[in-house]
C-alpha positions in Angstrom: -30.1 50.2 32.2 -29.8 46.5 31.7 -30.1 46.8 27.9 -27.5 49.6 27.8 -25.1 47.5 29.9 -25.7 44.5 27.6 -25.1 46.6 24.5 -21.9 48.2 25.9 -20.6 44.8 27.0 -21.3 43.3 23.6 -19.7 46.3 21.8 -16.6 46.1 23.9 -16.4 42.3 23.4 -16.9 42.7 19.6 -14.2 45.4 19.4 -11.9 43.1 21.3 -12.5 40.2 19.0 -11.8 42.5 16.0 -8.6 43.9 17.5 -7.4 40.5 18.5 -7.9 39.1 15.0 -10.5 36.5 16.1 -12.8 37.7 13.3 -10.1 37.1 10.7 -10.4 33.5 9.4 -6.8 33.4 8.1 -5.4 34.4 11.5 -7.5 31.8 13.2 -6.5 29.0 10.8 -2.9 30.1 11.2 -3.4 29.5 15.0 -5.0 26.1 14.5 -2.4 24.9 12.0 0.0 23.3 14.4 1.8 21.3 11.6 2.4 24.3 9.3 3.4 27.9 10.0 1.8 28.2 13.5 0.7 31.7 14.6 0.7 31.6 18.4 -0.7 35.1 18.9 -4.2 34.0 19.5 -3.0 31.8 22.4 -2.4 35.0 24.3 -5.9 36.1 23.5 -7.4 32.8 24.7 -5.2 32.8 27.8 -6.3 36.3 28.6 -10.0 35.3 28.1 -9.6 32.3 30.3 -8.0 34.3 33.0 -10.7 37.0 32.9 -13.4 34.3 32.8 -11.9 32.4 35.8 -11.9 35.6 37.9 -15.3 36.6 36.8 -16.9 33.2 37.5 -15.1 32.9 40.8 -16.5 36.3 41.9 -20.0 35.6 40.4 -20.3 32.4 42.4 -20.1 34.5 45.6 -23.1 36.6 44.6 -26.7 35.8 43.8 -27.3 39.0 41.8 -25.2 41.0 39.3 -23.9 44.5 39.9 -27.1 45.7 38.1 -29.2 43.7 40.6 -30.2 41.1 38.0 -30.5 37.4 39.0 -27.5 35.5 37.6 -27.9 32.1 36.0 -24.6 30.3 36.2 -24.0 26.9 34.7 -24.1 24.1 37.3 -24.1 20.9 35.3 -21.0 18.7 35.5 -22.4 16.0 33.2 -20.3 15.1 30.2 -22.8 13.4 27.9 -23.1 12.6 24.2 -24.8 15.9 23.2 -22.0 17.8 24.9 -19.2 15.8 23.2 -20.9 15.8 19.8 -21.5 19.5 20.1 -17.9 20.2 21.0 -16.7 18.1 18.1 -19.0 19.9 15.6 -17.8 23.2 17.0 -14.1 22.3 16.7 -14.5 20.8 13.2 -16.5 23.9 12.0 -13.9 26.2 13.6 -11.1 24.3 11.9 -12.7 24.3 8.5 -14.1 27.9 8.4 -11.6 29.6 10.8 -14.6 31.3 12.4 -16.7 30.5 15.5 -20.1 32.0 16.3 -19.1 35.1 18.3 -16.5 36.4 15.9 -18.8 35.5 12.9 -21.4 37.8 14.2 -18.8 40.5 14.8 -17.4 39.9 11.2 -20.9 40.2 9.8 -21.4 43.5 11.6 -18.1 44.6 10.2 -19.4 43.9 6.7 -17.3 40.8 5.9 -19.5 39.0 3.2 -18.3 35.4 4.1 -19.6 36.0 7.6 -23.1 36.2 6.3 -22.8 32.8 4.7 -21.3 31.3 7.9 -24.0 32.8 10.1 -26.7 31.6 7.8 -25.2 28.1 7.8 -24.9 28.2 11.6 -28.5 29.2 12.0 -29.6 26.5 9.7 -27.7 24.0 11.8 -29.3 25.3 15.0 -32.8 25.0 13.4 -32.0 21.5 12.2 -30.9 20.6 15.8 -34.1 22.0 17.3 -36.3 20.3 14.8 -34.6 16.9 15.4 -34.8 17.4 19.2 -38.5 18.2 18.9 -39.1 15.2 16.7 -37.4 12.9 19.2 -39.4 14.3 22.1 -42.7 13.8 20.3 -41.7 10.3 19.3 -40.8 9.4 23.0 -44.1 11.0 24.2 -46.1 8.9 21.7 -44.4 5.7 23.0 -44.8 6.5 26.7 
């Protein structure tokens, strides 16, 4: 039941991203181009997502288990550190250059958009590079301890 619920949630989310235009790099870049011909339509999508997320997180904080009786793991860190800021900068720069972010890229790949495959491959390469660097730093610190 949990897997079916996850699949249906992901499917609905993906369809929503496609319908909203979030998987269309030209539309996203039009939204991000504040100095040119700005397309504000995605602001409504983001506003709706923020409103739904706010309600969902508020309700989730009042519960320990989900509706399917699965233990929820909500974020609880309030620390704004260098990895968070650098990650946010990389995300924003990548979004501005490519016009795609991870969720819509996976949806676009599933929809058969060839550029999405290149984006997802580059994204996964970056994730691997991060993990390798993190592992290297941890081993280096452990050796000096």
